[in-house]
C-alpha positions in Angstrom: 0.1 0.0 -0.1 3.1 2.1 0.6 4.3 1.5 -2.8 1.3 2.1 -4.6 0.4 5.6 -2.4 4.1 6.8 -3.7 3.8 5.7 -6.8 0.5 7.2 -7.2 1.3 10.9 -5.6 4.6 10.8 -7.8 2.7 10.3 -11.0 0.1 12.9 -10.1 2.8 15.1 -9.2 4.4 14.6 -13.0 1.0 14.9 -14.2 0.2 18.3 -12.7 3.1 19.9 -13.3 3.1 18.8 -17.5 0.0 20.1 -16.7 1.1 23.4 -15.6 3.8 23.1 -18.1 2.0 22.9 -21.5 -0.6 25.7 -20.4 3.0 28.2 -19.7 3.8 27.2 -23.3 0.5 27.8 -25.1 0.8 31.5 -22.9 3.9 32.0 -24.1 2.9 31.5 -28.1 4.9 29.1 -27.9 3.7 26.3 -31.1 4.2 22.9 -30.1 5.3 20.6 -32.8 3.6 17.0 -33.0 5.9 14.1 -33.8 4.3 11.3 -35.4 4.7 7.8 -34.8 7.8 7.0 -36.7 9.3 9.4 -35.4 9.0 8.6 -31.7 10.3 5.2 -32.4 13.3 5.9 -35.2 13.7 9.6 -32.8 14.9 8.0 -29.6 18.4 6.8 -28.6 19.7 3.2 -28.5 17.7 2.0 -25.9 14.5 3.4 -27.3 14.9 1.5 -30.5 15.9 -1.7 -28.4 12.8 -1.3 -26.8 10.7 -0.5 -29.4 12.4 -4.2 -31.2 11.7 -6.2 -28.5 7.7 -4.6 -28.5 7.7 -5.2 -32.4 9.0 -9.1 -32.2 6.1 -9.7 -29.7 4.0 -8.4 -31.7 4.9 -10.7 -34.6 5.1 -13.7 -32.6 1.6 -13.2 -31.0 0.3 -13.0 -34.2 2.4 -16.1 -36.0 1.2 -17.9 -32.6 -2.6 -17.3 -33.2 -2.1 -18.2 -36.9 -0.7 -21.6 -36.3 -2.9 -22.2 -33.3 -6.2 -21.7 -35.9 -4.3 -23.7 -38.5 -3.0 -26.8 -36.2 -5.2 -26.5 -33.1 -8.0 -28.4 -34.8 -10.1 -31.5 -34.9 -9.6 -32.7 -38.5 -5.5 -32.0 -37.5 -5.6 -33.5 -34.3 -7.8 -36.5 -34.9 -8.7 -37.0 -38.8 -11.6 -39.0 -39.4 -10.5 -41.1 -41.6 -8.1 -42.6 -39.5 -10.6 -42.7 -37.5 -12.7 -44.2 -39.8 -10.0 -46.6 -40.3 -8.4 -47.5 -37.4 -11.7 -48.5 -36.0 -13.1 -50.9 -38.9 -9.5 -52.5 -39.0 -10.0 -53.3 -35.0 -13.8 -54.9 -35.8 -12.2 -56.9 -38.5 -9.4 -58.0 -36.0 -6.7 -56.6 -38.7 -3.9 -54.9 -36.6 -1.7 -54.4 -39.3 -4.2 -52.1 -41.0 -4.8 -50.5 -37.8 -0.7 -49.8 -37.6 -0.3 -49.1 -41.7 -3.2 -46.5 -41.0 -1.7 -44.5 -37.9 1.8 -44.6 -39.6 0.2 -43.1 -43.0 -1.5 -40.3 -41.3 0.5 -39.1 -38.6 -0.9 -36.7 -35.9 -1.6 -36.7 -32.2 -4.0 -39.7 -32.8 -1.9 -41.8 -34.1 0.8 -41.6 -31.9 -1.6 -42.2 -28.9 -2.7 -45.1 -30.5 0.3 -46.3 -31.9 1.9 -46.5 -28.0 -0.8 -49.1 -27.2 -0.5 -51.3 -30.6 3.4 -51.5 -29.9 2.4 -53.1 -26.6 0.0 -55.4 -27.6 1.1 -58.1 -26.7 1.7 -57.0 -23.3 -1.6 -56.8 -22.2 -4.5 -55.0 -21.6 -3.4 -53.1 -18.9 0.1 -51.8 -20.0 -1.7 -50.9 -23.3 -4.0 -48.9 -21.0 -0.8 -47.3 -19.6 1.2 -46.3 -22.8 -1.7 -44.4 -24.2 -2.2 -42.6 -20.8 1.0 -41.9 -21.0 1.3 -41.2 -24.8 -1.9 -38.9 -24.6 -0.3 -37.2 -21.2 3.0 -36.5 -24.0 0.9 -35.4 -27.1 -1.2 -32.8 -24.7 2.1 -31.3 -23.1 3.1 -30.5 -26.9 -0.1 -29.0 -27.5 -0.1 -26.9 -24.1 3.6 -25.7 -24.9 2.5 -24.2 -28.3 -0.2 -22.3 -26.3 1.9 -21.0 -23.5 3.9 -19.0 -25.8 1.1 -17.0 -26.3 0.3 -16.3 -22.8 4.4 -15.3 -22.5 3.8 -12.7 -25.4 1.1 -11.3 -23.6 3.0 -11.3 -20.7 6.1 -9.9 -22.3 4.2 -6.9 -24.2 3.4 -4.9 -21.5 6.4 -5.1 -19.9 8.5 -4.1 -22.7 6.2 -1.4 -22.7 6.8 0.0 -19.1 10.6 -0.8 -20.2 10.0 2.2 -22.7 8.2 4.5 -20.4 10.9 4.3 -17.7 13.9 4.3 -19.7 12.0 8.0 -21.7 10.9 9.3 -18.5 14.9 8.9 -17.4 15.8 10.3 -20.5 13.4 13.0 -20.9 13.9 14.5 -16.8 18.1 14.1 -18.1 17.5 16.5 -20.9 16.1 18.7 -18.9 19.2 20.1 -18.0 20.0 21.0 -21.7 16.5 23.5 -22.3 15.8 26.9 -20.9 12.4 28.5 -20.7 9.1 27.8 -22.4 11.1 25.6 -24.8 12.4 23.1 -21.4 8.1 22.5 -20.8 7.5 21.4 -23.9 10.5 19.1 -24.2 9.3 17.7 -21.0 5.9 17.1 -22.2 7.0 16.2 -25.2 9.2 13.4 -24.3 6.8 12.3 -21.6 4.1 11.7 -24.6 6.9 9.7 -26.6 7.6 7.9 -23.1 4.0 6.4 -22.7 3.4 5.5 -26.2 5.5 2.0 -25.5 3.1 1.2 -22.6 0.2 1.6 -25.1 1.8 -0.4 -27.9 2.5 -2.7 -25.7 -1.1 -2.8 -23.9 -2.8 -2.9 -27.2 -0.5 -6.3 -28.4 -1.1 -8.0 -24.7 -5.1 -7.6 -25.2 -5.3 -9.6 -28.2 -2.1 -12.0 -26.9 -4.3 -12.5 -23.9 -7.7 -13.1 -25.5 -6.2 -15.4 -27.9 -4.9 -17.8 -25.3 -7.8 -17.8 -23.6 -9.7 -18.6 -26.7 -7.0 -21.2 -28.3 -6.3 -23.0 -24.9 -10.0 -24.0 -24.0 -10.5 -24.9 -27.3 -6.9 -26.8 -27.1 -8.5 -28.6 -23.6 -12.0 -29.5 -25.1 -10.2 -31.5 -28.2 -7.9 -33.1 -26.0 -10.7 -34.6 -23.6 -12.4 -35.7 -26.7 -9.2 -36.9 -28.1 -8.8 -39.2 -24.6 -12.3 -40.2 -24.6 -12.0 -41.2 -28.2 -8.9 -43.3 -27.9 -10.5 -45.7 -24.6 -13.2 -45.9 -26.9 -11.3 -47.5 -29.6 -8.9 -49.5 -27.9 -11.9 -51.3 -25.8 -12.0 -54.3 -28.3 -8.6 -54.8 -27.9 -9.1 -56.3 -23.8 -8.5 -59.9 -24.1 -7.0 -60.1 -27.3 -4.9 -62.4 -28.0 -1.8 -61.7 -30.7 -1.8 -64.3 -33.3 1.1 -66.2 -33.9 2.2 -65.0 -37.7 3.9 -62.2 -36.8 1.5 -59.8 -34.4 -0.4 -58.4 -37.3 -3.8 -60.0 -36.8 -5.5 -60.6 -33.9 -8.4 -62.8 -32.4 -10.6 -61.7 -29.7 -11.3 -63.8 -26.8 -15.1 -63.6 -25.7 -14.5 -65.0 -21.9 -16.6 -64.0 -19.4 -15.2 -61.5 -17.2 -15.7 -61.8 -13.6 -15.5 -58.3 -11.7 -14.4 -57.8 -7.7 
């Protein structure tokens, strides 16, 4: 609370000083020249240019990650319907080789999970479930890592903007030593205005990044849950299966009565 109070008092004092300086400059008849956005970006020192470069890189990364998420995190990409139908038909027909071939010809998160189960077909149904569960966790983590980078951009953008504002304020007050009279007030006002641009642009980038992260994360979570449920449903026919002796490419089911408990 003490730090927040001091910061609020300091910002209020600076704002009041800037307003008084602007009024004083207008009374003296000074004609303020408003710089353009490109003048603010490229007209600063090396530190300002570095901060603006990081902000622009963050904005490009945000756009790229949102586009990548829209194109990649889709049901058709994660669990293609043609793969689901092919594997179901192969398992129903008792042809494990065809199911494996379908997974190998259609690489995707679902095929990776199914292959983990198929590779352990000789170890029993419990091992198949463990393998599928582990593979599903790995594929889910891969998807969420890409989403988390978008969240990182949403957090970095306002931090870079704040960094630019702080360094700009330091340069603004430091430059008062070379100005005098009404020019001093005008220079201070323009310098602070330029410094605040970085915070505004940083927030402008952070808002769509956070919104995009929330939307993509929720979409990815729904697809992941659906994929896991679909995977367990697809491997249910493997319960009690025996691998044939001709190399393991076919299997026959044992229709035995299960005694629970």
